[in-house]
C-alpha positions as CSV (number, residue, x, y, z in Angstrom):
1,X,-19.2,68.9,17.1
2,X,-18.7,72.0,19.4
3,X,-22.4,72.3,19.7
4,X,-22.7,68.6,20.6
5,X,-20.0,68.9,23.3
6,X,-21.8,71.9,24.8
7,X,-25.0,69.8,25.1
8,X,-23.2,67.1,27.2
9,X,-24.7,66.9,30.6
10,X,-24.1,64.9,33.9
11,X,-20.9,64.0,35.7
12,X,-17.9,65.2,33.8
13,X,-15.6,62.8,35.7
14,X,-17.6,59.9,34.4
15,X,-17.3,61.3,30.9
16,X,-13.5,61.5,31.3
17,X,-13.2,57.9,32.7
18,X,-15.2,56.3,30.0
19,X,-13.3,58.4,27.2
20,X,-10.0,57.2,28.7
21,X,-11.0,53.6,28.6
22,X,-12.4,53.9,25.1
23,X,-9.4,55.6,23.6
24,X,-6.9,53.2,25.4
25,X,-8.8,50.2,24.0
26,X,-7.7,50.8,20.4
27,X,-4.1,49.8,21.2
28,X,-4.6,46.4,22.8
29,X,-7.5,45.5,20.5
30,X,-5.4,46.3,17.4
31,X,-2.4,44.4,18.9
32,X,-4.4,41.4,19.9
33,X,-6.3,41.3,16.6
34,X,-3.3,39.8,14.9
35,X,-4.2,36.5,16.6
36,X,-7.6,36.5,14.9
37,X,-6.0,37.3,11.5
38,X,-2.9,35.0,11.3
39,X,-3.6,32.3,13.9
40,X,-7.4,31.8,14.3
41,X,-7.9,33.2,10.7
42,X,-11.4,34.5,11.4
43,X,-10.7,38.1,10.2
44,X,-9.1,39.6,7.0
45,X,-6.7,42.2,8.6
46,X,-5.9,43.9,12.0
47,X,-7.0,47.2,10.4
48,X,-10.5,45.7,9.6
49,X,-10.9,44.6,13.3
50,X,-9.7,48.0,14.5
51,X,-12.1,49.8,12.2
52,X,-15.0,47.5,13.4
53,X,-14.0,48.3,17.0
54,X,-14.1,52.0,16.2
55,X,-17.5,51.8,14.7
56,X,-18.8,49.9,17.6
57,X,-17.4,52.4,20.1
58,X,-18.8,55.3,17.9
59,X,-22.3,53.7,18.0
60,X,-21.9,53.1,21.7
61,X,-21.2,56.8,22.4
62,X,-24.2,57.7,20.2
63,X,-26.3,55.4,22.5
64,X,-24.7,56.9,25.6
65,X,-25.4,60.5,24.3
66,X,-29.0,59.8,23.5
67,X,-29.8,57.9,26.7
68,X,-28.2,60.4,29.0
69,X,-30.7,63.0,27.6
70,X,-33.7,60.9,28.6
71,X,-35.2,61.8,32.1
72,X,-34.3,58.8,34.3
73,X,-38.0,58.3,35.5
74,X,-38.8,56.8,32.2
75,X,-36.5,53.9,32.7
76,X,-38.7,52.8,35.5
77,X,-41.8,52.1,33.4
78,X,-39.7,51.0,30.5
79,X,-38.2,48.2,32.5
80,X,-41.8,46.8,33.1
81,X,-42.6,47.0,29.3
82,X,-39.2,45.4,28.4
83,X,-39.5,42.4,30.8
84,X,-41.7,40.3,28.4
85,X,-39.7,41.3,25.4
86,X,-36.5,40.3,27.0
87,X,-38.1,37.0,28.1
88,X,-39.0,36.2,24.5
89,X,-35.6,37.2,23.2
90,X,-33.9,34.9,25.7
91,X,-36.3,32.1,24.9
92,X,-35.5,32.5,21.2
93,X,-31.7,32.7,21.9
94,X,-31.9,29.5,24.0
95,X,-33.7,27.6,21.2
96,X,-32.7,29.3,18.0
97,X,-29.6,31.3,18.8
98,X,-26.1,31.0,17.4
99,X,-22.7,30.2,18.9
100,X,-19.7,32.6,18.4
101,X,-16.1,32.2,19.2
102,X,-16.3,28.5,19.9
103,X,-18.7,28.7,22.7
104,X,-20.8,25.5,23.1
105,X,-24.0,27.4,24.0
106,X,-26.5,29.6,22.2
107,X,-25.8,33.1,23.6
108,X,-26.4,35.4,20.5
109,X,-29.0,36.3,18.0
110,X,-27.9,37.5,14.6
111,X,-28.9,41.0,13.6
112,X,-30.0,40.9,9.9
113,X,-28.1,43.1,7.4
114,X,-25.6,44.2,9.9
115,X,-23.5,40.9,10.4
116,X,-23.3,41.5,14.2
117,X,-24.3,39.0,16.9
118,X,-26.4,40.4,19.8
119,X,-25.9,38.8,23.3
120,X,-29.3,39.1,24.7
121,X,-28.3,38.2,28.3
122,X,-26.5,41.5,28.6
123,X,-29.7,43.4,27.7
124,X,-31.7,41.2,30.1
125,X,-29.3,42.1,32.9
126,X,-29.7,45.8,32.4
127,X,-33.6,45.5,32.2
128,X,-33.7,43.3,35.3
129,X,-31.6,45.6,37.5
130,X,-33.7,48.5,36.6
131,X,-36.9,46.5,37.4
132,X,-35.5,45.5,40.7
133,X,-34.5,49.1,41.6
134,X,-38.2,50.2,40.6
135,X,-39.8,47.5,42.9
136,X,-37.6,48.4,45.8
137,X,-38.3,52.2,45.3
138,X,-42.0,51.7,45.1
139,X,-42.1,49.5,48.2
140,X,-39.6,51.5,50.4
141,X,-42.2,52.8,52.7
142,X,-44.3,49.7,52.8
143,X,-44.0,46.5,54.9
144,X,-42.8,43.8,52.4
145,X,-44.6,40.5,52.5
146,X,-42.6,37.6,51.3
147,X,-45.4,35.9,49.4
148,X,-46.2,39.1,47.5
149,X,-42.7,39.8,46.8
150,X,-42.2,36.4,45.3
151,X,-44.9,37.2,42.7
152,X,-43.9,40.7,41.7
153,X,-40.2,40.5,42.3
154,X,-38.6,37.1,42.4
155,X,-40.8,35.3,39.9
156,X,-39.7,37.8,37.0
157,X,-36.1,37.6,38.3
158,X,-36.2,33.8,38.5
159,X,-37.8,33.5,35.0
160,X,-35.1,35.6,33.4
161,X,-32.2,34.1,35.2
162,X,-33.5,30.5,34.4
163,X,-33.3,31.4,30.6
164,X,-29.7,32.8,31.0
165,X,-28.4,29.9,33.2
166,X,-28.2,27.1,30.5
167,X,-25.9,29.1,28.2
168,X,-24.1,31.5,30.6
169,X,-23.7,30.4,34.3
170,X,-21.2,33.2,35.1
171,X,-23.6,36.0,33.9
172,X,-26.4,34.4,35.9
173,X,-24.2,34.1,39.0
174,X,-23.1,37.9,38.7
175,X,-26.7,39.1,38.1
176,X,-27.9,37.0,41.0
177,X,-25.3,38.4,43.3
178,X,-25.8,42.0,42.2
179,X,-29.5,41.6,42.8
180,X,-28.9,40.4,46.3
181,X,-26.6,43.3,46.9
182,X,-29.2,45.8,45.5
183,X,-32.1,44.3,47.4
184,X,-30.1,44.5,50.7
185,X,-29.3,48.1,50.1
186,X,-32.9,48.7,49.1
187,X,-34.1,47.5,52.5
188,X,-35.5,44.1,51.5
189,X,-35.7,42.0,54.7
190,X,-32.6,40.0,55.4
191,X,-34.4,36.9,56.4
192,X,-36.3,36.8,53.1
193,X,-33.0,37.1,51.3
194,X,-31.8,34.1,53.1
195,X,-35.0,32.2,51.8
196,X,-34.1,33.4,48.3
197,X,-30.5,32.2,48.5
198,X,-31.6,28.8,49.6
199,X,-34.2,28.6,46.8
200,X,-31.5,29.6,44.4
201,X,-29.2,26.9,45.6
202,X,-31.9,24.2,45.4
203,X,-32.8,25.3,41.8
204,X,-29.2,25.2,40.7
205,X,-28.7,21.8,42.2
206,X,-31.8,20.5,40.4
207,X,-30.6,22.0,37.1
208,X,-27.2,20.3,37.4
209,X,-28.9,17.0,38.2
210,X,-31.3,17.3,35.3
211,X,-28.4,18.3,32.9
212,X,-26.5,15.2,34.0
213,X,-29.5,13.1,33.6
214,X,-30.4,14.4,30.1
215,X,-27.2,15.5,28.6
216,X,-28.7,15.8,25.1
217,X,-30.9,18.6,26.2
218,X,-28.0,20.8,27.3
219,X,-24.8,19.3,25.8
220,X,-21.5,19.9,27.6
221,X,-22.8,22.9,29.6
222,X,-22.3,21.4,33.2
223,X,-19.2,19.7,32.0
224,X,-17.9,23.1,30.9
225,X,-18.5,24.6,34.2
226,X,-16.9,21.7,36.0
227,X,-13.8,21.8,33.8
228,X,-13.3,25.5,34.4
229,X,-13.5,24.9,38.2
230,X,-11.1,21.9,37.9
231,X,-8.7,23.8,35.8
232,X,-8.6,26.6,38.5
233,X,-7.4,24.0,41.1
234,X,-5.5,21.6,38.8
235,X,-2.7,23.3,37.1
236,X,-2.2,20.4,34.7
237,X,-5.6,20.5,33.4
238,X,-6.1,21.1,29.7
239,X,-8.5,23.9,30.4
240,X,-5.8,25.8,32.3
241,X,-4.0,26.5,28.9
242,X,-5.4,30.0,28.5
243,X,-4.7,30.9,32.1
244,X,-1.1,29.6,31.9
245,X,-0.5,31.8,28.7
246,X,-2.0,34.8,30.4
247,X,0.3,34.3,33.4
248,X,3.3,34.1,31.0
249,X,2.1,37.3,29.3
250,X,1.8,39.1,32.7
251,X,5.2,37.8,33.9
252,X,6.8,38.9,30.6
253,X,5.5,42.4,30.9
254,X,7.5,43.3,34.0
255,X,7.2,46.9,35.4
256,X,7.1,48.7,32.0
257,X,6.0,46.1,29.5
258,X,7.5,45.1,26.2
259,X,5.9,47.9,24.3
260,X,2.6,48.5,22.3
261,X,2.0,45.8,19.7
262,X,5.0,43.6,20.8
263,X,3.0,41.0,22.8
264,X,4.0,37.4,22.0
265,X,1.4,35.6,24.0
266,X,-1.5,37.2,22.0
267,X,-0.6,34.6,19.3
268,X,-1.4,31.8,21.8
269,X,-4.4,33.2,23.6
270,X,-7.6,32.3,21.7
271,X,-9.5,35.1,23.4
272,X,-6.7,37.7,23.5
273,X,-8.9,40.5,22.3
274,X,-11.8,39.9,24.6
275,X,-11.8,37.6,27.7
276,X,-8.0,37.9,28.2
277,X,-7.2,41.3,26.9
278,X,-6.0,42.4,30.3
279,X,-3.1,39.9,30.1
280,X,-2.1,41.6,26.8
281,X,-2.3,45.0,28.4
282,X,0.1,44.1,31.2
283,X,2.4,42.3,28.8
284,X,2.6,45.4,26.5
285,X,2.4,48.1,29.0
286,X,3.7,46.5,32.2
287,X,2.6,46.6,35.8
288,X,2.2,50.4,35.5
289,X,-0.2,49.9,32.6
290,X,-2.2,47.2,34.4
291,X,-2.5,49.3,37.6
292,X,-3.4,52.2,35.6
293,X,-6.5,50.4,34.1
294,X,-7.5,49.2,37.6
295,X,-7.3,52.8,38.9
296,X,-9.5,54.1,36.1
297,X,-12.2,51.5,37.1
298,X,-11.8,52.4,40.7
299,X,-12.1,56.0,39.8
300,X,-15.3,55.2,37.8
301,X,-16.6,53.3,40.8
302,X,-16.0,56.3,43.1
303,X,-17.9,58.7,40.8
304,X,-20.8,56.1,40.5
305,X,-21.0,56.1,44.3
306,X,-21.0,59.8,44.4
307,X,-23.8,60.1,41.9
308,X,-25.8,57.6,43.9
309,X,-25.2,59.4,47.2
310,X,-26.2,62.8,45.8
311,X,-29.4,61.4,44.0
312,X,-32.4,62.7,45.8
313,X,-34.8,60.0,44.9
314,X,-34.8,56.4,46.1
315,X,-35.2,55.1,42.6
316,X,-32.4,57.2,41.2
317,X,-30.0,55.9,43.9
318,X,-30.9,52.3,43.5
319,X,-30.9,52.6,39.6
320,X,-27.3,54.0,39.7
321,X,-26.1,51.2,42.1
322,X,-28.0,48.5,40.2
323,X,-26.5,49.3,36.8
324,X,-23.3,50.8,37.9
325,X,-21.8,48.3,40.3
326,X,-22.1,45.3,37.8
327,X,-19.9,47.2,35.3
328,X,-17.1,47.4,37.8
329,X,-17.7,44.0,39.2
330,X,-17.5,42.5,35.7
331,X,-14.1,44.4,35.1
332,X,-12.7,43.1,38.4
333,X,-13.7,39.6,37.6
334,X,-12.1,39.8,34.1
335,X,-8.8,41.0,35.6
336,X,-8.9,38.4,38.3
337,X,-9.3,35.7,35.8
338,X,-6.3,37.0,33.8
339,X,-4.1,36.9,37.0
340,X,-5.5,33.5,38.1
341,X,-7.4,34.7,41.1
342,X,-10.7,33.4,39.6
343,X,-11.9,30.6,37.3
344,X,-12.4,31.4,33.7
345,X,-15.8,33.0,33.3
346,X,-15.9,34.5,29.8
347,X,-16.6,38.0,31.1
348,X,-15.2,40.8,28.9
349,X,-13.4,44.0,30.1
350,X,-16.0,46.8,29.8
351,X,-15.3,49.4,27.2
352,X,-11.8,47.9,26.4
353,X,-12.6,44.4,25.1
354,X,-13.8,44.0,21.5
355,X,-17.4,43.1,21.2
356,X,-20.6,45.0,20.2
357,X,-23.1,43.9,22.7
358,X,-20.8,44.5,25.7
359,X,-19.9,48.1,24.5
360,X,-23.4,49.1,23.7
361,X,-25.0,47.9,26.9
362,X,-22.1,49.3,29.0
363,X,-22.7,52.7,27.2
364,X,-26.5,52.4,27.7
365,X,-25.9,51.8,31.5
366,X,-23.5,54.7,31.8
367,X,-26.0,56.9,29.8
368,X,-28.6,56.0,32.5
369,X,-26.2,57.0,35.3
370,X,-25.4,60.3,33.6
371,X,-29.0,61.0,33.2
372,X,-29.4,60.7,37.0
373,X,-26.3,62.8,37.6
374,X,-27.7,65.6,35.4
375,X,-30.6,65.9,37.9
376,X,-32.9,67.2,35.3
377,X,-35.7,65.0,36.9
378,X,-35.5,66.2,40.4
379,X,-38.3,68.6,41.4
380,X,-39.6,69.3,44.9
381,X,-42.6,67.0,44.2
382,X,-40.4,64.1,43.1
383,X,-37.8,64.2,45.8
384,X,-37.7,61.4,48.4
385,X,-35.4,62.6,51.1
386,X,-34.4,59.2,52.6
387,X,-31.4,58.0,50.5
388,X,-30.8,54.2,50.9
389,X,-27.1,54.8,51.1
390,X,-27.7,57.0,54.2
391,X,-29.9,54.4,55.8
392,X,-27.3,51.6,55.1
393,X,-24.5,53.8,56.6
394,X,-26.6,54.5,59.7
395,X,-27.3,50.8,60.1
396,X,-23.6,49.9,59.8
397,X,-22.8,52.5,62.4
């Protein structure tokens, strides 16, 4: 174990932040699991759920350790190789996938002999962001032509997002927004981004109209989106049930909370161990605990930005931003939903919520960031001195 710790490389502050989040997660997951055992009755005991969560985190940290040892330049080529594989996985998930936790859409594929569902859209997002970072880095010193970028950048992006959209609108929207941010930072022409946003709006409109015209093809999906938006504005809507229970949990918590394991609302929140785990955290650990979690994520964001700023290659900077910012953005959305600042999205709280795919892909992404921060890849021949963050800063000034 000591030998393993000595071989840990990269930003030590990031290691500390993810360790704090992971170890803290045991308490709210164990507490919220009683809902799955005694109310929903989908698990045998809270101890079994806690043990499963521990195993998933352990495997996640093995993934993180292994990935952070890989020179980050290999991720560039791997993204190209993985795109067709991800496309096939998403297509299979859309047509033959399974539903978990009451979702009325196929988002998971079953891993044989393990008994765990794998959410393919999470892997697709990681591959897609890496691919976009690769494209922008390779074309940084070239004049980007819109027609050419459509074929080599936006066609793969559009194909992947189109396969994620029918089952998971929130993930599609987050990925699209993050890609727009990354392309802006990477120097993609702003007027072309306007074209892409317009095309995206048109495509989404056509999708909604087709879903309404042929409801049997995608049953309940558009209705689900609309009901979530309506529940956000209509406090009497049935879909607002979870949000109301989350608000009660937060109000009950007060400054110091009711104490670990003493949450009452966990018995009424169907997704108390995943989507609404932040409400349980505030109820049990109070405002201080809730703010503490926010501060850890903000600290992680700060360290990710520092790694991106110090990176000496364009691809490294864009890679860190492309896979790091979505982690923080997802965390903020999850917490915003719990306090009723955002419609229900189904996004988990990274490294805290239960769920294998979310934990593993978050660990994979952080491993890639740590690979960049270890700087094992940077040699005089590979250094590109113009950091996109510096260019963006100069443009703003």
